Steps between C-alpha positions, in 0.01 A plus 500: 500500500630842404380808690633838604347772722219667307147461644247348262780385272638280779168372634391373160787249499416368847132485409589292195662240722222500758209468256425132533267490202789604276795359687347167592476373143763708329789480744458239771350230282613157623747652744460433872526808728816380674680497165436864414792742537472878472796703375427869548668802346406793721459511879126576493422142400603384847264733686209437262518121488669399825171423677389239246821394329781553751604134479529518120756784487826374358684829438402869504734719295461844657839621371319545169382841627855614574711391200456546123335199339690344212552164332771404749267563794231291333755223442562483873126482577439245224785280623354503852157397370624230262722346766192344662397331172126575532241302303297808403598865486272802462580872510241757610585852389355825365529530123543851359240595236517877476581805707159475668431128519650161583384140542577256778605178330578142592781354291539122492866410449647171383680339791813290464301188584246578228780569255668168575173318425472655154557272203833591339492240222480777238853597604641149467627569148727779629831466675557708810824589670483485798205267571150624424390482864787727601412747223132492593590580860694813397235608250225446757680711760536782246133458398375521859725794590384688188134442589558615857691808382219591258238461774697722738552767231129491414427527871728803537340673202153429640610633838625826352176543303301433820710753690460755222122450495480522880706820508299650214175422684644645821608818317157535340328451836731752666433754223123454538527531879711815470248649258209421732680646804598813304137547396380466861769743619411760237128471578564542874732795431249670270222443753706660777594798282136548398388485865761760601393733216137470608594588860705801385220628273238444771714691752550789256126526434428505872721809539 
C-alpha cells in the first residue's frame, strides 16, 4: 500500500483495503488471513489500519517521506518484498489522471511462484546463457521494481494534484470569507457614520 499525508487522498487507499465487497473477491481470494502481509509506504498506514490489521504489518517504510524516491529506493523496497516469496502480490495506490482527479487502483502483480508455474515450452527452441530460470529471476526483479516505481510516481503525482486542489479550495474559501467580512465591516462602518451624522444634524436643528 502506498500513501502519503494528504487527507482524502490518503483515506481512499485505506478504504480500498477495508471494503470487503471489493477486497474479499479481488484481493484475498483463496488466501487465509494469517497469510496476508501488509507492506506500507507512508507512516499513516500504521495509524489507520493498526486496529484491524496490526498483526499483518510486515514493514512500514516511513523514510519515504524524508528522502527522494528513485529507482534505487524502489529496488530496496522490492527486494525486501520479494525476499518472502509471496504467492500473490497486489499494490493499492492512487493513479494520477489529471490535475484535478485521480483513481484509487488495485494492481495485481505476477508473483515469483506464479511465474515459475507458467509454461515455458515456447522458449525451448532458444538457447539461454546463463540458464533460463536465472534470467527469469533477474527479469522478474526488474519487472516488479519497475511496476512499484511507476505506482509510487503515480502516487506522488496524485498527491501533488490533491494538495494543489486542496490549497486552491482553501484559497477560494479564504477569499470568499474575506469578502464577506469586508462587506460586514463596511456596512457596520457606514451605519455608524450615518448614525453620527443624524445625531449631529438633529443637535444643530435643536439649537
